[in-house]
Phi, psi and omega in degrees: 000318180295318180298320178293319180293332180276359181061036175283134180216175178070214183298320177301322179294317179297318180295310183282315184288306182277317184285296185293308181292325179297331179293333181264340182240084185271115181294327182296323178295318176301316181294315181297315180296322178296314180294320178299316177299317180296317180291333178278010180063025175260061188295322178296318178296321180298313180296316179298318178300314181294311183297314181294320180298313181292316182296312181296320177299317180293319179296320178295321175300311181298322179295313179298317179295315181296321180295316180293326177287327179295319180277357175053053178287326183244000000 
């Protein structure tokens, strides 16, 4: 969200957005944990985990984007 708000584009965006942020937010770990919960018959926990993870991630994106637009950096 912050990167989008800062109007970063091109190679710097790829490096920071995909490279740096991708190192901390591994989708494969999220997927494995979701499947493990489902296989352990903890289906409610699996659904809650998925919904909360996606929702919180989206809210954090909006917060970062909103903060950078609020301070009018770009």
